N, C-alpha and C positions, 0 to 999 in steps of 0.2 A: 204862196210858198207852203211848201210843205212841211209838216211834223217830217222830222227824223224818227225812222225804226226804232221802235224802243231793243235798247239793250238785251241778248237774251241771256249774256252771265251776269247778268243785274239779279237780285234776293232779293230779297223781300229784307225788311231791316231785323236785327238778331238772328237774323241764317248767311246760312253758311254752306259754300263743299268743303270738306274736307278733302288731298289729297292728298298725292302718296310722295317720300312717304311716309307721311302721318297717321294717316288712314291707316295702314298695316301696322303702326306701333301701336294705337288708340286699339286695336280690335286683339291685338295681344294682349296686351293693357287689363282687357275685359277677362278671358279666356283665361291667364294665372292668376287671375283675381279670384273667380270663376271655382279652380282648380282650388285654390287655397282653402276654401272655405270651407269645398264640399271635404276638404282630411279632413278636415274638423265636426266635420258630423253634418253640414247644411245641406240639403238636398234643395236642388233647382227647383222651382214652378218659373210659367213663362204665362204674364198678363196677356188678353190684347192689346195693342193699342186703343181703339173703343169702348167702350158700356154704353149703354141706358143710364142715364144723366140720374134716376134715382137710385138707381144700386153705387153706381160710383161716388154718391156726394154722403150717403151715406155713415153712418159714424165717424171719420176721423178724413173721409174724403169732403167732407161739407168744408173744414180748415180751409181745401186749396177750390175749391169751388169761385172765384173771383178768378183766379190763374188762369179755368180750365175752354180752351174751346169749341164750344154747342156745335152740333149741326142734325139738320133731322135725317135720320135713316129714311132709304127713299124707298126702302121693302114692310118695315113693320107702321110708318108713318111717328115714329117715337125719337124724344130726342137723345143723341148722344153727344159723352163725351169721352174728349180727344186727352188721357192720362197727362197730368202737368206733374201727380210724383207717381211712382208704386206703390207707397207702402200701402194705401188703402185699400187695394187692390188684392194686396195678397193676405190683410187683414181677409177682408172679402172671402177670398183660396180659405183661406184658414177656418172658418164660420162653418162656410155650404159643404162645398166637395170634399174636405178634409176633416169635418167637425166629428167627424166616428175615429182618426185617429186617436192612438195615447200626447198625455198630458205632457214633459215639452215639448213642444214642436220647434222642428229648428227648420229653416226655409231660405232658401237665397234665389234674389236674379238677378236679372242683365237685361236693359235696353231701354230705347232711349224715352223721354221726356220732352212733353211743347208746351209752355208756358203763355197765358196772352202778354208778358212786360218779362222785359231784364230788372235785372235791379242796378243801382248806380252804382255798382264799383262795376258790373259785368250785366255788359246792353243780350248777352247769347239769350234766346227764346226758345232752343231744339237746344238738351242737355241727354250725356249718353251718363247710368247712376248704371252702379251696382251696390249690393248691399247681399246684408242678414239680418233675420227679422230672429225674436225664440217668443215664441208665445206660449198662455197658461200658466206664468210662473212667477210672479212676485215679491224677489230675491234684491240684494246686495249682492249675490255671489254670478244672480242671474245678471243681474248691466258690468258688471267685474268683466262675466265674459264674452258678451256680445265689443268690449272696450281689446279686451285680450287678446281676440279671433281678427280687429279689425289691425292692432297689434302688430299679430303679427303676419295677417293679408299683406300688409305695404309695405312688412320686410319681405316679404317672397318677391316683389316685382322691384327690390329693390332701392326702395322710403324709403330711411332707416332714423335714428335723432331726431324721432318726432317727437310734440307733446299735446295731453291732453288737458283740452276743458272742459271743466264741468262750472255749469251754473244751474238754480234754482226756479225755474218758474214759476212754481206758487207756492214759494217762500212769499212774497211780500202779497199777489193777493191772497193772503189766507191770517197774515198778518194785518193789515190789514180790517180784513173779518174780525177776526179775534178784536181791534181795539176799535171799532165803529166808525170811520172813515166814509166820513159823507163820502158819494160815489164821483159826485166833481172831481169830490181833492182827489181822489185815487187815483186818477187816471193824471193830474198834476203831476203828484208824487211819484206816481210809474214812470212817468219820461224823466224827470229832473234824475231821480235814482239809476236810470241807462245809461242818463248824457255824463254821470259820474259829476252832479250842481252840486257839490252842499252848499254855496248859500242861498241859492231853490228849497232842497230839502231841508234844513236847519228855517226858511223864513214857515216855509207850505206845514212842516214837519208840527211847527209850534202853533200856526194857525190852524190848525187838523187837534190840535188839543192829545198829542204822540211824545210824549215822558222826551225832556231833553236830546239824551244820552244815546237813543233807544238805531232813532236809525242811522245815525255819524259812524255808531258801532258801525253797523250792515255794511257802513260805503269802509271802509277803514276793514274790513275782512274780506283785501282781495289778497289775491297776489299767488307766492308755493302754497300748494292743501293742507299743508301743515299748518304757516301759523295760520290763515286762512278757518279755521276749523279752532283751531287755539281764542283766538277775535268769539267767532260763531258761541261757543259753550259759554263764553264772557261775557257774552249780551245775553243781555233779561224780557229775553223772546218767555208770551204765553206760551199755553202749556200743547194750539196746535201748529207752533210755527216751531217750539220745541221739537215737538216730534219728526218735521223734513231734515232738520237739525243736522239732528239726530243719526238720519237714515245715510240721508248725507255723507256723513263722519262714515258710517257701518264701507256704506259704496265703495270711497277713500279710499280702506283699510284692504277690502277684497284686489278693488283691480290696484294694489301696493303687491298685494300678496301672488296672485299672478303676474304680476308684468315687477318686476321690480328696481329697472334699471329706464322705467318709461316717468320722465318730467308729465307731474300734476300741476294743474295749479286749482282755484274751485273761485266766484266772483255770484255772490249770491243773492242780486241783487239785477243782475243783468238777462235778459233773453234775447237767443239769437235763434232758437226752435221757433218750429211750426208750432202754429194755436195748438195742434190735437199730443202735447208731450205735456201729461200728465207731472210729473216724476225726474227726476235729473235729468238733464243734459244733456247733451256732450258735442264736441266740434276737436276735431285735433286737426292736427295745426306741420309743416314740414321745418326740417333747418331754414334759418332765411324770410327768406322772402316771396317762400312755394306759396302761401293761399291757405282757404280753409282748404282740406284734403277728404273729407269726410266729417256726416253730422248722424246727430241717432237723440237716440233718447225714452226716456217710458214714456206709453200714451196706455190704450185703453184698446184693445181688439175684438171688436165687439162688446162684450162682455164680458171677455178675460184676458185679464195682463200680459202688457206685451212690450219691448224692449227691444230697438233693431237699430241699424249705421247702416245708412248710406253715403255708397262714398263717387265721388267726381271723379272717374279717368279723364275728362279731358281736362283738369286741376294736374291730377299725375303728369302724366304726357306731357306738359308743361316743365314741369320741375324736377324729371327725370332728364341725364342731360344722356342724349341718344343711342344707343346700342351700335354699334355698324354697318354700316347698312347691307344686305343679305349680299351673297357674289351671286352677280350674273353673270349666268355663262353662255356662249351665241357660240349655238349647232350652226354651225354650211349645210345648202339644201346636199339632202340625202343622209345626213349620219343616223345612223341606225338608230330601229326604239328601246333592242336592250341596253347600247352606251349610254345611251339618251336615261334611263332611267337610272343606271347602277351611279352617272354624274350627279343625280335625282340623289341618291343616297346617302354620296361623302357632303349633301345639303349645297349646292349650288341648286339657282335657281335657274331655268333654260332656260331660254330664251335660238325658237329655233326660224331660220331664216326659211320665207315662202318667195323669194325673190332674187334670182342675183344682184336685181338689190338692195336688196338688205344687208348691210354690214351692222361687226358690233355697235360701232358710235353713236350709229343713226339711231342703233335701236335699246343705246344711255349700254350696252353692258360693262365688263368690268375685268370677263375676262375671254379667252378665244382658246382653241385646240390650237394642240400643234401639231408638225411631221407627224409625232410619234400621236397623238387622240391626245395625248393627257393637257388640262385644260391651263393656261399661264395667261396672265397679268400681262394686261395689256400694251403695255410697258414693256414688256417684252420680248 
């Protein structure tokens, strides 16, 4: 008895083929996002898929090292990594190739990333990304610009009525540092806060000597931004944590001024961002059950302050209503090239017969030419 031959359509876990028309939809979404970024002054860069790991894992890249596939370069005999996130590569380009350019530097990108594992919610390991980075300025206005440009790009591809959730990944570590909370207690409290486990927060906070109402007040400071900021303002935060909360208030005010209709929520103790985020962290959601459409926040690009946002075209593709399919027009054998070009100029995708066996139905066409040479639907 012999083993059956492997199925050639079988792919590794978390990887899949994207077929027509979904591949066309995703490519079109990426290009429309890129055009929107360009209209706001963000210039496109194209990093390579592979880099030497000592440069790929420098700075912000260290945060995604464990998610990076590695291999030996047969030319240089040095280890390389296949990017798991594009932001660290853009930071490298900004610090090296574009180090002499005036700041602030506005860059955009689009491409695929590959990760060692998916998430508990999505097992996909190869993902398309499109995003922007604003490098060289540390201000609430810069964070607001990134959020506003992303919202505008989403609107340009048809995704409106989005909401922005802001988190403060440095608030609780800074608070614990200021209060002298032991390292082991910090880890347990961070998990309890992130899970919104009020009982564990109260018990562990008391054991760590934290004022009894402080951490519960932070748990309560979650929801629509106006109310959350008011709760944060009333919380008895030590000076270093107060500075983070006050900066968050300035960021929210700047975003609200730039995009008045945007729904903004704030959760000061939840952390969804990547480990390299050093300031406010953003997540954009669509209406209903669309899930995360974009994620970003403030980080350090080498020695420079930076802020950015990464959009997920695959999530957008799934969330948006598919547009009408492109009209596929069957061209019989011998159709003049000039006539075919004129029909393409009218918006048709022309599908030329290559043999007498080719028919409109066989080639999945929606239109054919009538006796006068004009397009009609197959039903006519």
